[in-house]
Biopython code that builds the backbone (N, CA, C, O; Angstrom):
import numpy as np
from Bio.PDB.StructureBuilder import StructureBuilder

atoms = [
    (1, "MET", "N", (5.159, 14.733, -1.021)),
    (1, "MET", "CA", (5.096, 14.691, -2.509)),
    (1, "MET", "C", (3.358, 15.760, -3.686)),
    (1, "MET", "O", (2.187, 15.405, -3.818)),
    (2, "ASP", "N", (3.710, 16.352, -3.946)),
    (2, "ASP", "CA", (2.439, 16.248, -4.488)),
    (2, "ASP", "C", (2.731, 16.283, -6.154)),
    (2, "ASP", "O", (3.582, 16.773, -6.896)),
    (3, "PHE", "N", (1.277, 15.310, -6.318)),
    (3, "PHE", "CA", (1.221, 14.752, -7.848)),
    (3, "PHE", "C", (0.869, 16.123, -8.963)),
    (3, "PHE", "O", (1.289, 16.648, -9.994)),
    (4, "ASN", "N", (-0.235, 16.251, -7.903)),
    (4, "ASN", "CA", (-0.887, 17.613, -9.198)),
    (4, "ASN", "C", (-1.737, 16.107, -10.097)),
    (4, "ASN", "O", (-1.745, 15.751, -11.275)),
    (5, "LEU", "N", (-2.091, 15.796, -9.391)),
    (5, "LEU", "CA", (-3.861, 14.940, -10.285)),
    (5, "LEU", "C", (-4.829, 15.305, -10.882)),
    (5, "LEU", "O", (-5.842, 15.435, -10.195)),
    (6, "THR", "N", (-4.902, 15.518, -11.893)),
    (6, "THR", "CA", (-6.525, 15.494, -12.582)),
    (6, "THR", "C", (-6.962, 14.704, -11.895)),
    (6, "THR", "O", (-6.371, 13.874, -11.204)),
    (7, "PRO", "N", (-8.809, 15.021, -12.113)),
    (7, "PRO", "CA", (-9.726, 15.409, -11.370)),
    (7, "PRO", "C", (-10.000, 13.503, -12.179)),
    (7, "PRO", "O", (-10.373, 12.516, -11.544)),
    (8, "GLU", "N", (-9.623, 13.566, -13.831)),
    (8, "GLU", "CA", (-9.612, 11.717, -14.348)),
    (8, "GLU", "C", (-8.648, 11.318, -13.972)),
    (8, "GLU", "O", (-8.661, 10.162, -13.548)),
    (9, "GLN", "N", (-7.764, 11.850, -13.958)),
    (9, "GLN", "CA", (-6.378, 10.348, -13.338)),
    (9, "GLN", "C", (-6.387, 10.410, -12.266)),
    (9, "GLN", "O", (-5.434, 9.736, -11.875)),
    (10, "GLN", "N", (-7.288, 11.139, -10.842)),
    (10, "GLN", "CA", (-7.667, 10.725, -9.556)),
    (10, "GLN", "C", (-8.116, 9.498, -9.813)),
    (10, "GLN", "O", (-7.569, 8.536, -9.273)),
    (11, "ASN", "N", (-9.591, 9.268, -11.010)),
    (11, "ASN", "CA", (-10.618, 8.490, -10.845)),
    (11, "ASN", "C", (-10.087, 6.927, -11.834)),
    (11, "ASN", "O", (-10.481, 5.761, -11.867)),
    (12, "ALA", "N", (-9.220, 7.563, -12.396)),
    (12, "ALA", "CA", (-8.277, 6.014, -12.797)),
    (12, "ALA", "C", (-7.853, 5.625, -11.822)),
    (12, "ALA", "O", (-7.995, 4.440, -11.522)),
    (13, "ILE", "N", (-7.213, 6.481, -11.038)),
    (13, "ILE", "CA", (-6.166, 5.479, -9.565)),
    (13, "ILE", "C", (-6.861, 4.171, -9.599)),
    (13, "ILE", "O", (-6.766, 3.088, -10.178)),
    (14, "LEU", "N", (-7.732, 4.866, -8.560)),
    (14, "LEU", "CA", (-8.184, 4.483, -7.358)),
    (14, "LEU", "C", (-9.537, 3.136, -8.725)),
    (14, "LEU", "O", (-9.549, 1.954, -8.380)),
    (15, "SER", "N", (-10.077, 3.362, -9.504)),
    (15, "SER", "CA", (-10.791, 2.579, -10.504)),
    (15, "SER", "C", (-9.666, 1.332, -10.319)),
    (15, "SER", "O", (-9.616, 0.371, -9.551)),
    (16, "ALA", "N", (-8.710, 1.867, -11.497)),
    (16, "ALA", "CA", (-7.750, 0.123, -11.260)),
    (16, "ALA", "C", (-7.396, -0.076, -9.337)),
    (16, "ALA", "O", (-7.802, -1.164, -8.929)),
    (17, "ALA", "N", (-6.849, 0.656, -8.433)),
    (17, "ALA", "CA", (-6.793, -0.098, -7.173)),
    (17, "ALA", "C", (-8.528, -0.737, -6.977)),
    (17, "ALA", "O", (-8.533, -1.967, -7.038)),
    (18, "SER", "N", (-9.194, -0.444, -6.875)),
    (18, "SER", "CA", (-9.604, -0.558, -5.947)),
    (18, "SER", "C", (-10.378, -2.144, -7.019)),
    (18, "SER", "O", (-11.143, -3.105, -7.094)),
    (19, "LYS", "N", (-9.879, -1.723, -7.306)),
    (19, "LYS", "CA", (-10.441, -3.533, -8.479)),
    (19, "LYS", "C", (-9.185, -4.186, -8.372)),
    (19, "LYS", "O", (-9.536, -5.366, -8.370)),
    (20, "LYS", "N", (-7.700, -4.179, -8.262)),
    (20, "LYS", "CA", (-6.488, -4.906, -7.928)),
    (20, "LYS", "C", (-6.254, -5.624, -6.448)),
    (20, "LYS", "O", (-5.703, -6.704, -6.236)),
    (21, "LEU", "N", (-7.157, -4.197, -4.958)),
    (21, "LEU", "CA", (-6.922, -4.450, -3.896)),
    (21, "LEU", "C", (-8.125, -5.495, -3.905)),
    (21, "LEU", "O", (-7.830, -6.569, -3.381)),
    (22, "GLY", "N", (-9.313, -5.398, -4.356)),
    (22, "GLY", "CA", (-10.404, -6.027, -3.992)),
    (22, "GLY", "C", (-11.702, -4.823, -3.217)),
    (22, "GLY", "O", (-12.928, -4.862, -3.109)),
    (23, "ILE", "N", (-10.570, -3.786, -2.786)),
    (23, "ILE", "CA", (-12.275, -2.696, -2.158)),
    (23, "ILE", "C", (-12.472, -1.936, -2.262)),
    (23, "ILE", "O", (-11.548, -1.166, -2.526)),
    (24, "SER", "N", (-13.926, -1.371, -2.157)),
    (24, "SER", "CA", (-15.241, -0.778, -2.912)),
    (24, "SER", "C", (-14.210, 0.694, -3.245)),
    (24, "SER", "O", (-13.325, 0.890, -2.412)),
    (25, "ARG", "N", (-14.280, 1.380, -4.046)),
    (25, "ARG", "CA", (-13.871, 2.878, -4.467)),
    (25, "ARG", "C", (-14.310, 3.444, -2.964)),
    (25, "ARG", "O", (-13.407, 3.852, -2.233)),
    (26, "GLU", "N", (-15.479, 3.469, -2.568)),
    (26, "GLU", "CA", (-15.851, 4.266, -2.251)),
    (26, "GLU", "C", (-14.852, 4.051, -0.653)),
    (26, "GLU", "O", (-14.879, 5.033, 0.088)),
    (27, "LYS", "N", (-14.013, 2.809, -0.162)),
    (27, "LYS", "CA", (-13.763, 2.711, 1.284)),
    (27, "LYS", "C", (-12.113, 3.537, 0.957)),
    (27, "LYS", "O", (-11.396, 3.903, 1.888)),
    (28, "LEU", "N", (-11.537, 3.809, -1.254)),
    (28, "LEU", "CA", (-10.101, 3.898, -0.916)),
    (28, "LEU", "C", (-10.599, 5.340, -0.876)),
    (28, "LEU", "O", (-9.953, 5.917, -0.002)),
    (29, "GLU", "N", (-11.378, 6.076, -1.390)),
    (29, "GLU", "CA", (-12.128, 7.009, -1.283)),
    (29, "GLU", "C", (-11.654, 7.493, 0.066)),
    (29, "GLU", "O", (-11.291, 8.663, 0.191)),
    (30, "GLU", "N", (-11.640, 6.646, 1.087)),
    (30, "GLU", "CA", (-12.020, 7.651, 1.992)),
    (30, "GLU", "C", (-11.077, 7.290, 3.335)),
    (30, "GLU", "O", (-10.919, 7.705, 4.483)),
    (31, "ALA", "N", (-10.666, 6.471, 2.638)),
    (31, "ALA", "CA", (-9.157, 5.829, 3.358)),
    (31, "ALA", "C", (-8.809, 7.505, 2.687)),
    (31, "ALA", "O", (-8.995, 8.550, 3.311)),
    (32, "ALA", "N", (-8.349, 7.406, 1.484)),
    (32, "ALA", "CA", (-7.043, 8.913, 1.045)),
    (32, "ALA", "C", (-8.163, 10.597, 2.015)),
    (32, "ALA", "O", (-7.618, 11.610, 2.454)),
    (33, "ARG", "N", (-9.423, 10.355, 2.044)),
    (33, "ARG", "CA", (-9.528, 11.329, 2.109)),
    (33, "ARG", "C", (-9.849, 11.704, 4.542)),
    (33, "ARG", "O", (-10.516, 12.492, 5.214)),
    (34, "THR", "N", (-8.898, 10.578, 4.828)),
    (34, "THR", "CA", (-9.446, 10.859, 5.869)),
    (34, "THR", "C", (-7.900, 9.831, 6.623)),
    (34, "THR", "O", (-7.796, 9.132, 7.631)),
    (35, "ASN", "N", (-7.004, 10.192, 5.608)),
    (35, "ASN", "CA", (-6.289, 8.792, 6.242)),
    (35, "ASN", "C", (-5.755, 8.081, 7.097)),
    (35, "ASN", "O", (-4.804, 8.217, 7.866)),
    (36, "ASN", "N", (-6.568, 7.208, 6.848)),
    (36, "ASN", "CA", (-6.796, 5.313, 8.154)),
    (36, "ASN", "C", (-6.765, 4.962, 6.573)),
    (36, "ASN", "O", (-7.400, 5.109, 5.528)),
    (37, "LEU", "N", (-5.330, 4.272, 7.239)),
    (37, "LEU", "CA", (-5.580, 2.852, 6.623)),
    (37, "LEU", "C", (-5.279, 1.885, 7.125)),
    (37, "LEU", "O", (-4.551, 0.894, 7.058)),
    (38, "GLY", "N", (-6.403, 2.649, 7.956)),
    (38, "GLY", "CA", (-7.542, 0.739, 8.335)),
    (38, "GLY", "C", (-7.778, 0.135, 7.073)),
    (38, "GLY", "O", (-7.353, -0.945, 7.483)),
    (39, "VAL", "N", (-8.090, -0.123, 5.867)),
    (39, "VAL", "CA", (-8.789, -0.549, 5.332)),
    (39, "VAL", "C", (-8.093, -1.641, 4.037)),
    (39, "VAL", "O", (-8.477, -2.331, 3.092)),
    (40, "PHE", "N", (-6.667, -1.193, 4.834)),
    (40, "PHE", "CA", (-5.298, -2.355, 3.228)),
    (40, "PHE", "C", (-4.844, -3.324, 4.805)),
    (40, "PHE", "O", (-3.874, -4.082, 4.816)),
    (41, "GLU", "N", (-5.988, -3.044, 6.367)),
    (41, "GLU", "CA", (-5.866, -4.595, 6.580)),
    (41, "GLU", "C", (-5.539, -6.429, 6.448)),
    (41, "GLU", "O", (-4.727, -7.314, 6.717)),
    (42, "LYS", "N", (-6.705, -6.174, 5.897)),
    (42, "LYS", "CA", (-7.584, -7.968, 5.415)),
    (42, "LYS", "C", (-6.358, -8.266, 4.293)),
    (42, "LYS", "O", (-6.365, -9.459, 3.991)),
    (43, "ILE", "N", (-5.581, -7.700, 3.776)),
    (43, "ILE", "CA", (-4.979, -7.522, 3.052)),
    (43, "ILE", "C", (-3.510, -7.734, 2.538)),
    (43, "ILE", "O", (-3.164, -8.476, 1.619)),
    (44, "ALA", "N", (-2.341, -6.547, 3.690)),
    (44, "ALA", "CA", (-2.163, -6.759, 4.408)),
    (44, "ALA", "C", (-1.461, -7.978, 5.812)),
    (44, "ALA", "O", (-0.452, -8.680, 5.868)),
    (45, "ALA", "N", (-2.527, -7.740, 6.693)),
    (45, "ALA", "CA", (-2.388, -8.536, 7.846)),
    (45, "ALA", "C", (-1.563, -11.060, 6.955)),
    (45, "ALA", "O", (-0.720, -11.907, 7.252)),
    (46, "PRO", "N", (-2.477, -10.880, 6.119)),
    (46, "PRO", "CA", (-2.177, -12.045, 6.326)),
    (46, "PRO", "C", (-0.466, -12.583, 4.666)),
    (46, "PRO", "O", (-0.169, -13.750, 4.412)),
    (47, "LYS", "N", (0.297, -11.179, 3.872)),
    (47, "LYS", "CA", (1.616, -11.707, 4.190)),
    (47, "LYS", "C", (2.048, -11.576, 5.438)),
    (47, "LYS", "O", (2.223, -12.720, 5.857)),
    (48, "VAL", "N", (2.371, -10.637, 6.430)),
    (48, "VAL", "CA", (2.731, -9.893, 7.417)),
    (48, "VAL", "C", (2.789, -11.064, 8.750)),
    (48, "VAL", "O", (3.520, -11.209, 9.730)),
    (49, "GLN", "N", (1.637, -11.757, 8.208)),
    (49, "GLN", "CA", (1.852, -13.174, 8.891)),
    (49, "GLN", "C", (3.017, -14.071, 8.543)),
    (49, "GLN", "O", (3.821, -14.783, 9.146)),
    (50, "GLN", "N", (2.712, -13.674, 7.150)),
    (50, "GLN", "CA", (3.472, -15.048, 5.902)),
    (50, "GLN", "C", (5.385, -14.767, 6.712)),
    (50, "GLN", "O", (5.880, -15.509, 7.561)),
    (51, "TYR", "N", (5.904, -13.812, 6.244)),
    (51, "TYR", "CA", (6.327, -12.778, 6.924)),
    (51, "TYR", "C", (7.043, -13.049, 8.592)),
    (51, "TYR", "O", (8.183, -13.187, 9.036)),
    (52, "ALA", "N", (5.841, -13.032, 9.080)),
    (52, "ALA", "CA", (6.308, -13.936, 10.606)),
    (52, "ALA", "C", (6.727, -15.092, 10.722)),
    (52, "ALA", "O", (7.707, -15.429, 11.386)),
    (53, "ASN", "N", (5.969, -15.843, 10.040)),
    (53, "ASN", "CA", (6.413, -17.136, 10.120)),
    (53, "ASN", "C", (7.897, -17.627, 9.414)),
    (53, "ASN", "O", (8.843, -18.233, 9.918)),
    (54, "ASN", "N", (7.787, -17.353, 8.694)),
    (54, "ASN", "CA", (9.478, -17.156, 7.576)),
    (54, "ASN", "C", (10.065, -16.509, 7.767)),
    (54, "ASN", "O", (9.859, -15.557, 7.014)),
    (55, "PRO", "N", (11.259, -16.244, 8.765)),
    (55, "PRO", "CA", (12.426, -15.547, 9.301)),
    (55, "PRO", "C", (13.176, -15.336, 7.544)),
    (55, "PRO", "O", (13.492, -14.290, 6.976)),
    (56, "LYS", "N", (13.268, -16.740, 7.069)),
    (56, "LYS", "CA", (14.013, -16.411, 5.877)),
    (56, "LYS", "C", (14.023, -15.666, 4.308)),
    (56, "LYS", "O", (14.958, -15.440, 3.539)),
    (57, "GLU", "N", (12.130, -15.318, 4.174)),
    (57, "GLU", "CA", (11.282, -14.940, 3.684)),
    (57, "GLU", "C", (11.347, -13.543, 4.239)),
    (57, "GLU", "O", (11.499, -12.622, 3.437)),
    (58, "LEU", "N", (11.292, -13.400, 4.953)),
    (58, "LEU", "CA", (11.189, -12.148, 5.385)),
    (58, "LEU", "C", (13.197, -11.434, 5.781)),
    (58, "LEU", "O", (13.369, -10.412, 6.445)),
    (59, "GLU", "N", (14.181, -12.122, 5.294)),
    (59, "GLU", "CA", (15.262, -12.036, 5.123)),
    (59, "GLU", "C", (14.985, -11.526, 4.213)),
    (59, "GLU", "O", (14.896, -10.326, 3.952)),
    (60, "ARG", "N", (14.709, -13.002, 3.243)),
    (60, "ARG", "CA", (14.629, -11.564, 1.668)),
    (60, "ARG", "C", (14.557, -10.788, 0.890)),
    (60, "ARG", "O", (15.347, -10.422, 0.019)),
    (61, "PHE", "N", (13.052, -10.316, 1.310)),
    (61, "PHE", "CA", (12.103, -9.457, 1.367)),
    (61, "PHE", "C", (13.070, -8.156, 1.796)),
    (61, "PHE", "O", (13.653, -7.305, 1.124)),
    (62, "LEU", "N", (13.004, -8.312, 2.697)),
    (62, "LEU", "CA", (14.597, -7.158, 3.398)),
    (62, "LEU", "C", (15.682, -6.639, 2.716)),
    (62, "LEU", "O", (16.188, -5.518, 2.780)),
    (63, "SER", "N", (16.091, -8.018, 1.774)),
    (63, "SER", "CA", (17.118, -7.477, 1.572)),
    (63, "SER", "C", (17.109, -7.593, -0.017)),
    (63, "SER", "O", (17.900, -8.238, -0.706)),
    (64, "ASP", "N", (16.432, -7.107, -0.281)),
    (64, "ASP", "CA", (15.004, -6.231, -1.671)),
    (64, "ASP", "C", (16.136, -5.126, -1.781)),
    (64, "ASP", "O", (16.576, -4.521, -0.804)),
    (65, "PRO", "N", (16.403, -5.005, -2.617)),
    (65, "PRO", "CA", (16.810, -2.813, -2.189)),
    (65, "PRO", "C", (15.513, -1.750, -2.630)),
    (65, "PRO", "O", (14.937, -0.969, -1.873)),
    (66, "LYS", "N", (15.249, -1.972, -4.074)),
    (66, "LYS", "CA", (13.296, -1.772, -3.995)),
    (66, "LYS", "C", (12.329, -2.054, -3.100)),
    (66, "LYS", "O", (11.158, -1.677, -3.160)),
    (67, "ASN", "N", (12.988, -2.927, -2.008)),
    (67, "ASN", "CA", (12.033, -2.972, -1.133)),
    (67, "ASN", "C", (12.811, -1.953, -0.105)),
    (67, "ASN", "O", (12.142, -1.032, 0.364)),
    (68, "LEU", "N", (13.799, -2.038, 0.160)),
    (68, "LEU", "CA", (13.997, -1.087, 1.150)),
    (68, "LEU", "C", (13.883, 0.860, 0.908)),
    (68, "LEU", "O", (14.028, 1.878, 1.585)),
    (69, "ALA", "N", (13.560, 0.493, -0.402)),
    (69, "ALA", "CA", (14.301, 1.896, -0.931)),
    (69, "ALA", "C", (12.085, 2.286, -0.749)),
    (69, "ALA", "O", (11.480, 3.110, -0.063)),
    (70, "ILE", "N", (11.826, 1.729, -1.262)),
    (70, "ILE", "CA", (9.929, 1.574, -0.412)),
    (70, "ILE", "C", (9.945, 1.663, 1.651)),
    (70, "ILE", "O", (9.610, 2.329, 2.631)),
    (71, "ILE", "N", (10.326, 0.949, 1.381)),
    (71, "ILE", "CA", (10.536, 0.967, 3.658)),
    (71, "ILE", "C", (10.630, 2.529, 3.642)),
    (71, "ILE", "O", (9.797, 3.355, 4.015)),
    (72, "LYS", "N", (12.017, 2.724, 3.043)),
    (72, "LYS", "CA", (12.413, 4.396, 3.863)),
    (72, "LYS", "C", (11.847, 5.079, 3.133)),
    (72, "LYS", "O", (12.032, 6.217, 3.564)),
    (73, "LYS", "N", (11.029, 5.142, 1.947)),
    (73, "LYS", "CA", (10.012, 6.014, 1.638)),
    (73, "LYS", "C", (9.152, 6.728, 3.267)),
    (73, "LYS", "O", (9.131, 7.742, 3.964)),
    (74, "MET", "N", (8.548, 5.344, 3.164)),
    (74, "MET", "CA", (7.215, 5.134, 3.867)),
    (74, "MET", "C", (7.347, 5.457, 4.895)),
    (74, "MET", "O", (6.457, 6.047, 5.506)),
    (75, "ILE", "N", (8.806, 5.092, 5.536)),
    (75, "ILE", "CA", (9.055, 6.664, 7.029)),
    (75, "ILE", "C", (9.718, 7.633, 6.913)),
    (75, "ILE", "O", (10.012, 8.484, 7.753)),
    (76, "GLY", "N", (9.964, 7.552, 5.937)),
    (76, "GLY", "CA", (10.513, 9.665, 5.699)),
    (76, "GLY", "C", (11.674, 9.059, 5.782)),
    (76, "GLY", "O", (11.957, 9.839, 6.692)),
    (77, "GLY", "N", (12.732, 8.328, 5.686)),
    (77, "GLY", "CA", (14.005, 8.456, 4.885)),
    (77, "GLY", "C", (14.827, 8.280, 3.808)),
    (77, "GLY", "O", (15.982, 7.938, 3.555)),
    (78, "GLY", "N", (13.398, 8.785, 3.031)),
    (78, "GLY", "CA", (14.277, 8.907, 1.598)),
    (78, "GLY", "C", (12.914, 9.129, -0.003)),
    (78, "GLY", "O", (13.329, 9.238, -1.157)),
]
sb = StructureBuilder()
sb.init_structure("model")
sb.init_model(0)
sb.init_chain("A")
sb.init_seg("    ")
for serial, (resi, resn, name, xyz) in enumerate(atoms, 1):
    if name == "N":
        sb.init_residue(resn, " ", resi, " ")
    sb.init_atom(name, np.array(xyz, "f"), 0.0, 1.0, " ", f" {name:<3s}", serial, name[0])
structure = sb.get_structure()
């Protein structure tokens, strides 16, 4: 997918994501440049653990069509 973002749009997205995720802008830029998703581990790990400890919550998450669509896109199936 090619978004053709202007440098200004890229900067705005990085700044917003940095604030929302609590990750420095520099780390996000480096992650994007190197395709290294490890910077998101500290954010994702607690949520993953929550689902691992609560099968009903995981089932609820996976039954949401929006979540399934995102998962399919992430793994290249949609």
